[in-house]
N, C-alpha and C positions, 0 to 999 in steps of 0.2 A: 207828174202833174206840171212839170215845167216845160216850156217852149224849147223846141230843140234849137241849137245854136249853128248857124250856117258856117261852114269852113271858110277860112281866108284863102285867097288865091295867091300862089306863089311862096308859100313858107312850107316848111318840112312837115312830115307827118307827125313828128314828135310835138313840134309848136301847136299845130292845129289840134291835136289830141288833147293837151293841156289846156288851150283856150276854149275849146268847146266844152270841157268839163265845168268851167267857171265863168265864162264869158269874159275873162280879164287876161290881158297879155301877159304871158309867163316871163320870167326873169331869164337872161341868157344861162345863167348857170342851171336852172331847172330844165331848159331845153336840151342842153348839151348832156345833162345827167339822164335825162329820160331818153335820149337818143342812143346813148351807150348801152342803157339797159335793154332797149329793144335789139341792138346788134348782138349783145352777149347772149340773149335768149333765142337767137333765130334758129339756130341749129346746134346740135350737139349729139353727134355719133348716133349709136343705135340704142336710144334710151326707150323707156317703156311705152310712150306714146307713139313714137316713130315706129317701133316695132308692130305695134298694134295696127297702126295704118298700113304698114307693108303686108302684114298677115291678111288683113281685110281685102286688099285690092288684088293679093295674089291668086284669090279665087276668081279675078277677073269681076269683082264687084266695082260699082262706079266710085269716081273721086270723092263724091260728097259722103258716101258711106265710110271711105278711109279716114277723111278728117273728122267725121263723127266719132269713129272708133277711138281716134288720137285723143281727142277731146274728153272723152269717157275716162281713158287712162290718166290723162294730165290732172283731172280734178281730184284724184286721191291725194291724202296727206302725205304719202310718202314719194310724191313726185311734185307735180306743180302746185298743189295746195300747201306745201311745206312752208312757203313765206307768209301765207295766212297764219300758220301756227305759230311762227316767229313773231309776228305783230301782236297776236294773242298774248303771248308770253311776255312781251315788253310792257303790255297793258296792263297785265296782272301785277307785274313786279312794281310798278308805279314810279320809281324814283332810284336814282344811282344808289342811295344809302341802303336799299332792300334788296340790291343784287346778290350780294353774298349769301344771305341767309336763304333767300330763296332757291338758288341755284344749288347750294349745298344741300338743302333739304331734297330736291329733285334727285340730285346724285346719290344721296344715303339711301332714298328708297328705291335706287335703280330705275328711275324713271327716264325715258329718253328725252334728251334735249334736242328739240328741232332745230335743223340748220346745219348740223354738223356730220362730217363724214361723208364719204362718197364711194360708191361702188367701184369706179375707176381710178379715181384721184386718191391715192394713198398718201401722198405727201402734200395735199392741199389743193383746192380748187383755183386753177389759175384765174378764173374769172372773179373770184372773191375779192381780190386785191383792188380791181377798179371800182367795184361797188363799195368797198371800205372807203376808198378815196372820195367817191361821189357823196356818200353818206356825211363825212366830215364836212365837205363843202357846201352841203345844203344846210347842215345844222348852221354853219357860220353865216350863210346867207339869211337865214331865218332869225339870227341873233339867240339861237337855242341848240347847243349840242348835247342836250341831255339824252336823246335816242341813241346818237353815236357813242357818247361816253358809256351808256349802259352797256351796249354791244360789245364794245371793246373790253369792258370788264367781263361780261359774261365768257368771251373767247379766251380770256386770260384763265379763267377758272377751268373751263372744260378743256382747253388743250393742255393745261398744266397737269391736271388730274387724270384725263383720259387719253390724252395723246390724240384727240380728235382735232381737225381743223375745219374752219367754216367753209361751207359749199356756197353755191351761187344763191341760194334761198335766203341765207343768213342775213347778209346786208342788204339785200334787196328790200326786205320788210322795212327797215328804216328809211331807206331811199323812198319807197312809194308813200310811206306815212307822211314823210317831210315835204313831198310834193302835193300834200292836201288830197291824195287818193283814198278813197275809203276801202276798207278790207276786203270787202267782198268783190272788189273790181281786180284784185291782184292776179287771181288765176287767169281770168279772161284778158287780162294784158299779156300774160305769158302766152296764151292761145294766138293772140293777135300778132304776136312776133313769130311764133314757131310754126304758124302755117306757112311760111315760106319755106322752112326746112322740110316740114311735112310733104308738101307739094313737090318738092325736088326728089324726095325719096320715092313718092308714089309713082312719079314720071320715069324715074329710073327703073323701079319695078315693073311697070307696063312694057318697058322698052326691051327688058330682057328677063321676062317672067318666068318663074318656077313656082309652082305650089309649095308654100312653107308649111311643111307637115312634118314636125319634130315627132320621135318615138319617145316612148316611156318605158322605164325599166320597173317591173313589178318586184317590189321588195316584202310583199306581205307574206302571210302563211301559206305554206303548200299543203297538198294531199288532203285537203279537208273532206269530210264526208257530209253528204246532205242530211239535214235534220228536219223532218217535217215541221210545219208551224205550231202544231198543238204540243209538240214535245220540247219546243225551244224554251 
């Protein structure tokens, strides 16, 4: 129900995005942090959403369908939706003094702690350290480092007990929250950035295309005899 805010001329995408969300000129620290977040999310090898895009256009479907397929894969909580889950966790914990009991209960119940581990990076996601730094700086800018301090303590517990290290989603949750961005915009922001990577992969697929058609190995029961429905 609000009037759209017109973008400014001559400023970066990051600055305009933050300005158009609120109508207020963002701090330089906020602009730098958001710009870095966009760069870190722009492309990342053959992840689930990128693979989905390439599979779609490998049939010679159009680029819009490829991007739509990518968005469909991105929104899942095990991909782009993970930082929303991290933000929800931070919100549920509520404060630094509640972190230990909350996380320990999750671990004791063998529940997944979102934002940790990666299918490729077994020794830690190199993007996480940049978001860690940004989260701290934004907390200092806002005069409240609670979210950062909570995140650090969660990392200490999970890494200490499970050996899992934070991925790109873990600290991006506190970064976006401290930028005043609502949780339901986290995954769309991921898509805003990753569309550049998806498009590059799609164009590459078109240029040297071959239909992506994996084979499957059947491992079920063999030599089964047909039983008519009335006897089943």
